[in-house]
Structure formats: C-alpha cells, structure tokens
VOGU-3710 file (C-alpha; in Angstrom, 3 decimals, decimal comma):
1> mtpiraaerq> -207,205/19,202/31,964  -210,261/21,207/30,990  -211,413/23,578/33,752  -214,943/23,281/35,007  -217,120/26,169/33,916  -218,559/28,338/36,681  -222,111/27,434/35,710  -221,332/23,730/36,160  -219,914/24,086/39,650  -221,860/23,097/42,745
11> wwssddwcgv> -221,662/24,692/46,195  -219,208/22,048/47,377  -216,727/22,974/44,646  -216,611/26,678/45,487  -213,310/28,252/46,429  -214,525/28,777/49,985  -215,092/25,060/50,561  -211,919/23,721/48,985  -209,865/24,474/52,110  -212,291/22,348/54,146
21> wlgalgmlla> -212,006/19,362/51,794  -208,220/19,609/51,561  -207,917/19,842/55,349  -210,199/16,830/55,740  -208,082/14,913/53,210  -204,903/15,691/55,146  -206,458/14,509/58,413  -207,810/11,343/56,775  -204,374/10,463/55,395  -202,853/11,019/58,839
31> vtrvitrvpq> -205,514/9,028/60,719  -205,330/6,077/58,316  -201,499/6,195/58,589  -201,042/6,680/54,860  -198,832/9,577/55,970  -196,893/8,815/59,149  -194,334/11,593/59,036  -193,981/15,000/57,411  -190,360/15,829/56,526  -188,995/19,021/58,017
41> vakwtssprs> -185,956/21,149/57,305  -183,448/20,489/60,095  -181,939/23,102/62,416  -178,463/24,245/61,417  -175,762/26,591/62,671  -173,010/27,325/60,159  -173,705/25,401/56,949  -177,091/25,406/55,163  -176,269/21,908/53,941  -176,917/20,697/57,488
51> afppgvllqv> -180,569/21,656/57,008  -180,976/18,703/54,637  -179,470/15,504/56,084  -179,175/12,503/53,710  -182,567/11,576/52,326  -184,430/14,587/53,735  -184,210/16,674/50,561  -185,826/13,887/48,534  -188,553/13,489/51,176  -189,273/17,227/51,109
61> lvlgaglala> -189,522/17,173/47,322  -191,948/14,232/47,493  -193,995/16,201/50,005  -193,998/19,154/47,612  -195,243/16,931/44,803  -198,038/15,629/47,041  -199,101/19,138/48,043  -198,998/20,187/44,404  -201,297/17,356/43,315  -203,751/17,835/46,186
71> talamrvsgq> -204,055/21,577/45,687  -204,199/21,132/41,902  -207,285/18,982/42,471  -208,822/21,952/44,299  -207,951/24,147/41,314  -209,646/21,662/39,017  -212,928/21,383/40,927  -213,120/25,153/41,472  -212,887/25,767/37,745  -209,329/27,112/37,513
81> rvfpylrgfv> -206,565/26,098/35,137  -204,320/23,373/36,533  -201,120/23,425/34,445  -200,319/27,131/34,942  -200,882/26,571/38,659  -198,503/23,592/38,801  -195,803/25,469/36,885  -195,895/28,328/39,360  -196,191/26,025/42,376  -192,725/24,588/41,727
91> alfglamlaf> -191,137/28,018/42,229  -193,430/28,831/45,164  -192,488/25,630/46,973  -188,815/26,356/46,328  -189,199/29,742/48,040  -191,011/28,067/50,938  -188,081/25,651/51,316  -185,708/28,621/51,379  -187,840/30,326/54,045  -187,786/27,172/56,181
101> tlgnqasmrh> -184,019/26,910/55,743  -183,402/30,505/56,823  -185,873/30,225/59,683  -184,172/27,106/61,051  -180,755/28,719/61,348  -179,906/28,556/65,067  -179,487/32,297/65,703  -182,486/33,232/63,574  -184,660/30,689/65,354  -183,449/31,838/68,786
111> yglndiiwal> -184,642/35,375/68,122  -187,967/34,289/66,660  -187,153/34,979/62,997  -188,977/31,867/61,867  -190,074/30,544/58,480  -193,294/32,606/58,468  -191,394/35,868/58,798  -188,869/34,824/56,158  -191,636/33,667/53,790  -193,361/37,038/54,017
121> algtiiantv> -190,055/38,909/53,695  -188,775/36,915/50,711  -192,034/37,272/48,818  -192,269/40,997/49,517  -188,655/41,638/48,488  -189,067/39,753/45,203  -192,397/41,401/44,376  -191,090/44,907/45,008  -187,589/44,654/43,483  -187,180/42,367/40,466
131> grpdwlkpal> -190,940/41,975/40,227  -193,226/38,954/40,294  -193,270/37,076/36,962  -196,683/36,621/35,387  -196,304/32,839/35,186  -196,035/32,672/38,990  -199,345/34,441/39,633  -201,647/31,382/39,111  -199,885/29,607/42,012  -200,413/32,416/44,539
141> kgelfiktgl> -203,348/30,875/46,373  -202,577/32,264/49,809  -206,199/32,073/50,993  -206,537/28,419/49,983  -203,280/27,464/51,717  -204,039/29,255/54,953  -207,681/28,160/55,117  -206,573/24,540/54,691  -203,957/25,086/57,389  -206,564/26,552/59,745
151> vllgaeilln> -208,796/23,508/59,265  -205,817/21,343/60,255  -205,202/23,640/63,235  -208,684/22,792/64,488  -207,578/19,184/65,059  -205,089/20,439/67,648  -207,842/22,036/69,774  -208,549/19,040/72,020  -211,358/19,663/74,485  -209,872/17,516/77,259
161> rvlslgirgl> -206,761/19,706/77,253  -208,767/22,883/76,975  -210,782/21,847/80,035  -207,672/20,814/81,972  -207,361/24,382/83,264  -211,082/24,593/83,968  -212,687/27,957/84,487  -209,288/29,604/84,960  -208,205/29,135/81,368  -211,627/30,110/80,063
171> gvawlvtpvv> -211,562/33,222/82,230  -208,245/34,443/80,848  -208,938/33,553/77,205  -212,674/34,103/76,820  -213,427/37,019/79,141  -210,499/39,256/78,281  -210,534/38,716/74,519  -214,005/40,136/73,695  -213,378/43,109/76,002  -210,179/43,928/74,114
181> ivfmyflgtr> -211,910/43,573/70,729  -214,728/45,937/71,701  -212,284/48,419/73,274  -210,092/48,473/70,171  -213,014/48,749/67,778  -214,403/51,822/69,509  -210,905/53,248/69,959  -210,195/52,858/66,253  -213,517/54,080/64,894  -214,429/56,754/67,458
191> alripsrslv> -211,237/58,120/69,061  -208,673/57,553/66,292  -211,256/57,910/63,485  -209,601/55,394/61,196  -211,658/55,485/57,951  -211,566/51,750/57,226  -213,645/49,814/59,746  -212,431/46,577/58,174  -208,845/47,546/59,037  -209,879/48,352/62,612
201> atvaattsvc> -211,682/45,026/63,025  -208,771/43,075/61,525  -206,186/44,766/63,752  -208,409/44,288/66,810  -208,826/40,555/66,138  -205,128/40,177/65,358  -204,206/41,743/68,698  -206,728/40,011/70,914  -207,292/36,539/69,462  -204,453/34,844/67,609
211> gvsaaiavga> -202,417/37,067/65,345  -202,129/35,782/61,806  -204,984/33,246/61,891  -207,428/35,786/63,283  -206,308/38,393/60,747  -207,123/36,057/57,866  -210,468/34,916/59,299  -211,763/38,350/60,316  -210,285/40,029/57,242  -212,281/37,619/55,076
221> atrarreeis> -215,443/38,147/57,140  -215,237/41,957/56,905  -213,952/42,037/53,312  -210,799/43,879/54,289  -208,439/44,772/51,463  -205,380/42,573/50,944  -203,110/45,465/51,973  -205,030/45,901/55,229  -204,697/42,220/56,109  -200,986/42,281/55,193
231> yaisvslift> -200,479/45,357/57,380  -202,140/43,692/60,376  -200,092/40,532/59,846  -196,816/42,449/59,481  -197,337/44,466/62,663  -198,374/41,318/64,524  -195,266/39,389/63,427  -192,925/42,211/64,464  -194,463/42,570/67,919  -194,695/38,792/68,351
241> vlmmiampva> -190,905/38,530/68,095  -190,429/41,408/70,539  -192,963/40,071/73,041  -191,690/36,504/72,824  -188,343/37,724/74,166  -189,593/40,485/76,479  -192,436/38,648/78,246  -190,250/36,156/80,195  -188,064/39,065/81,318  -191,149/40,994/82,465
251> crwlglsepv> -192,467/37,934/84,314  -189,231/37,573/86,294  -189,035/41,312/86,962  -192,571/41,284/88,369  -191,878/38,147/90,399  -194,758/36,196/88,879  -195,224/32,492/89,508  -194,970/30,073/86,596  -198,767/29,521/86,283  -199,464/33,271/86,284
261> sgawiggtvd> -196,608/33,868/83,821  -197,883/31,141/81,506  -201,447/32,459/81,542  -200,207/36,003/80,846  -198,004/34,878/77,964  -200,662/32,588/76,487  -203,265/35,336/76,521  -201,134/38,072/74,949  -198,440/36,709/72,621  -200,045/36,336/69,184
271> stgavvvsga> -198,427/33,237/67,664  -198,925/29,740/69,105  -195,307/28,765/68,388  -193,999/31,935/70,001  -196,215/31,286/73,038  -194,615/27,886/73,601  -191,080/29,252/73,202  -191,746/32,235/75,469  -193,388/30,059/78,124  -190,497/27,595/78,021
281> lvgpvamqva> -188,095/30,438/78,819  -189,955/30,857/82,137  -190,319/27,176/83,013  -192,102/23,906/82,169  -195,314/24,743/84,059  -195,465/28,179/82,399  -195,012/26,571/78,991  -197,877/24,105/79,553  -200,257/26,751/80,904  -199,353/29,184/78,111
291> avvkmiqnml> -199,953/26,565/75,408  -203,371/25,575/76,795  -204,521/29,189/77,295  -203,538/29,967/73,698  -205,359/26,828/72,550  -208,510/28,016/74,344  -208,112/31,456/72,798  -207,729/29,904/69,345  -211,217/28,457/69,709  -212,537/32,014/69,437
301> igltafvmat> -211,275/32,407/65,856  -214,454/30,945/64,372  -216,819/32,736/66,746  -215,080/36,072/66,185  -215,267/35,686/62,401  -218,953/34,768/62,600  -219,802/37,729/64,859  -217,855/40,137/62,646  -219,537/38,815/59,489  -222,942/39,264/61,129
311> vwvtrvertp> -222,163/42,806/62,303  -220,853/43,772/58,868  -223,881/42,449/57,008  -226,517/43,763/59,423  -224,968/47,090/60,448  -221,724/48,294/58,862  -222,643/47,673/55,215  -226,349/48,276/55,606  -227,584/51,612/54,265  -230,635/53,494/55,635
321> gqprasclel> -233,838/52,103/54,169  -232,173/48,890/53,037  -233,993/45,727/54,204  -232,352/43,554/56,835  -229,890/40,996/55,581  -231,323/37,535/55,091  -229,963/34,385/56,673  -228,830/33,388/53,191  -226,633/36,477/52,982  -225,143/35,729/56,405
331> wrrfpkfilg> -224,415/32,172/55,287  -222,836/33,396/52,062  -220,528/35,762/53,960  -219,607/33,274/56,687  -216,057/31,858/56,177  -216,788/28,177/55,535  -213,349/26,996/56,657  -214,448/27,819/60,218  -216,840/24,864/59,977  -213,891/22,655/59,080
341> flgasmvfsl> -211,901/24,111/61,983  -214,693/23,374/64,485  -215,500/19,992/62,932  -211,879/18,873/63,176  -211,783/19,828/66,854  -214,975/17,901/67,579  -213,923/14,757/65,682  -210,486/14,578/67,289  -211,780/15,461/70,773  -214,964/13,389/70,910
351> vlvpalgenp> -214,184/10,481/68,564  -210,485/9,863/68,071  -209,171/10,558/71,575  -211,730/8,209/73,254  -211,282/5,579/70,534  -207,495/5,614/70,112  -206,119/7,263/73,235  -204,058/10,420/73,630  -200,640/9,065/72,585  -201,757/7,752/69,151
361> vdqilkvtag> -203,689/10,985/68,561  -200,560/12,980/69,436  -198,683/11,078/66,719  -201,448/11,900/64,237  -201,329/15,564/65,277  -197,594/15,668/64,572  -198,464/14,838/60,964  -201,299/17,366/60,670  -199,179/20,048/62,357  -196,344/19,351/59,921
371> lrnwlfclaf> -198,694/19,740/56,959  -200,112/22,913/58,509  -196,637/24,427/58,889  -195,837/23,879/55,206  -199,204/25,283/54,120  -198,749/28,377/56,274  -195,290/28,903/54,807  -196,703/28,632/51,276  -199,496/31,025/52,246  -197,191/33,733/53,541
381> tsiglesnvr> -194,834/33,383/50,621  -197,883/33,980/48,411  -198,988/36,951/50,498  -195,518/38,458/50,232  -195,429/37,979/46,463  -198,787/39,747/46,168  -197,772/42,631/48,438  -197,238/46,056/46,984  -195,076/48,155/49,288  -196,548/51,364/47,907
391> elgqvaqspr> -200,106/50,242/48,611  -199,046/48,854/51,985  -197,351/52,175/52,647  -200,644/53,954/52,053  -202,128/51,974/54,947  -199,054/52,668/57,097  -198,850/56,303/55,991  -201,029/57,283/58,907  -199,681/56,340/62,365  -203,207/55,692/63,633
401> plvlyvtgql> -203,377/51,934/62,825  -200,061/51,427/64,633  -201,311/53,513/67,565  -204,412/51,316/67,605  -202,330/48,127/67,766  -199,912/49,383/70,427  -202,644/50,878/72,617  -204,784/47,774/72,267  -201,871/45,497/73,079  -200,990/47,525/76,183
411> fnlvltlgaa> -204,633/47,320/77,296  -204,560/43,582/76,560  -201,365/43,142/78,613  -202,761/44,920/81,646  -206,172/43,230/81,529  -204,728/39,754/80,922  -202,187/40,182/83,715  -205,006/41,062/86,107  -207,040/38,030/85,029  -204,008/35,727/85,235
421> wllfggrffr> -203,118/37,011/88,716  -206,677/36,530/89,999  -207,273/33,109/88,432  -203,823/31,509/88,577  -202,289/33,255/91,597  -203,722/30,812/94,156  -206,159/33,306/95,668  -209,382/31,719/94,499  -208,182/28,385/93,039  -205,425/26,009/94,069
431> tlh> -202,015/26,743/92,604  -200,780/24,634/89,707  -197,454/22,817/90,098
//
C-alpha cells in the first residue's frame, strides 16, 4: 500500500484525529452488535494454560487481527507505511497477551499487579536489556492506542450516573481537584523549583485527576517529554497499588462510613479499576460511591488538558514582546481526542440510554471497555519499549518530582477526606445506604 504524502492529507487524516475515528468505529461496531463480546484472558492460579480455556486463544488472535487492520487503516490515512507496522504489531500484541496473562494470575491480581503494570515492565525490561529491534519500532504507536482508548472511556461517563450523587459527588471531584492542581503547580515551580514546568503540570494532573489518562492528556497539552510522562505514569502506578490496599485499612481505622470511605477512595486513588477494587474491600455502597466519584473526576480530563494547553500557549511559552497566541494556535495545540471523549459521553448519555435503556447500554459498554483494556495494554507495552532507563533516571535523579507527588498526594488525601466527611457524612445531606 502506498502511503499518502503529507501534502495530500487533510485535517481529518492527521495523527491527532485518528484516535477519534478509531474510537468512533469501535463504538459503532458495539452499538450495531457487529461485536457483541471482546475475548479476555481468564484468571488463573497455578497453570498459565488456564488463562486460555478452549476457544479463547483463537478468539483473542482474531481480536488481534481486527485491531491490527483497524489501526493499520489509521496508519494508511495518516501517511505512514502499513506493512512495517503490521509486522511489528504481531510481536507487540504477543507481548500484550503476555502482560494480560501475568496480570490475571490470582496472586498478582490480588495485589494490584495488573496487565498495565506488566505491560510497562515487560516493555521497559526488553528495551533496556536485549534492546528493541528496529523492525518493531513502526508498531510502537502508544499515543494512538491510548487516545483511542480514552475516546472509548468517554462512553462510560454516563450523565445519569454522574448525577446520581448530586452535588455531593461534584463537590468531592470538582472542587478538590482544581485546588490540588494549583497547589502542586506552585509547589513544584516555586517551592521545589523543578526546572521543567511540563513535568510539574503532568505530575499534578496525574495526582489529582486520573493517573495515567490525565498524564497522557496533560503531557500532550504541555508538550512534556516522553521520559517525563513515563516518570509520572510509573510513580502513579506504584502508588496506586499501595493506596488500593492501604485505603480500605485506613477507612476502617478511622471508623468511616461506607459512603464517606467510597468518596475518599474515589477522589484519591488514581486508577478507575483500582478504585473499584479498593471500594469493594470496604463494602458494596463504598464501591458504588467510589466508582461514581471517579467517573465524575474523569470528566475533568478534557477540561484540564484544555486549560493547560491554553496556559502553555498564552503564558508559559510566550516570550516578552511576542504577540498573544491566536485562537488557531490554541486549536492546533488542543488534544483532539478530548472532543471524542466528550462526544462519546454525550451520545451515550443523551441518545443511547434514553433510546435503548440502561441494561442494553451496559452490554454495549462491556464491549467498549474490553476494547479499551486491550488498547491501553498495547499503549503501555509501547511506552515501555520506548523507555530509556538512563533518560528516565535523569528525571528521577532529583528527588524533587517524587517529593512533589508525595506531598501533593498527602494534600489531596487530607482535602478529599474533609470534603467526603462534610458531603457524605450525613451532616448536610441524607446518608446513602
């Protein structure tokens, strides 16, 4: 297949838009029931063979072929070579399968060592030991995979569920989050004097909004270096595992009710999956509240990226005497996948739920969530394979970024606990049961 020359490409075929179109394609296939189920690697205890019951391996391979063809189409319209991409994708998907297999081992899964962590670890180990082969490089499209996954994530932000907690959920997720971002930004740039403002912004968003997803969105908006985004993601994943286990213990030690515990967990634990697991360890009400609070917080991903892009164009990157940035420049910098994220939420919330009902939409969301999980695993395998430990070590060489994360997370914990106690403790609103 002959690649399209850059001069022949239109705006809709740019790399930034391909994640939107691929996400829309995945949702369309799920809504029209062309895809009714996404195969998953099964949980296992002692034998890895148990991860692939009869027929599942073939289904996973078919899924891999479908993802390869869909993403190859994106390569084609964005002017990149298709066959080198497909050759590398086979190996990349194999590593993603291995990450899923390791992450679904019972003990690993219990302690939060999921497929995302294994994908990042496997890729990093390979890249920094035996080395990444050149033929694999064309398939490392981590940004495309994760942007497509984030568009699919938008479908899971259903407004009726977001509003089910009313002003309480909005208070915990939307009032605390911007305060933490501003606090961490000034802490990082003024008190800790971290040279890279992009690193500070990425770490701040990672801590306060939604871990990995926020790191990618804000990192793209502020043009953070790949090593800075990888550092923020790595720190977030480590502390997510620790907090997922520690938060239920802290909730019991403090004698918190399930609604307060759920709101606290949902507002502080970075990963959506870890939020659900951690909330479930407290109780069913805590799990539901935690999931909805995190869902509300996830809605801030797009707004945070837009605000950061605007600040960077108008203030951080602007030199004295330089004219103000035009709206065109702001539009060029704005991460376009955020539009797909918001559009998916609106379509599913305002069109599909009223038209089909919640149960059919939940079945559709199982498909989109399954696709999103595979895309995220591919993305973090790619990120790992592109990671250079020496360059990452240069970011981690100074303890200040870690101090920023830990201090910001402690501030986040205290502030979110106060908000959860006020809004979910039964003092101003009726208690949830």
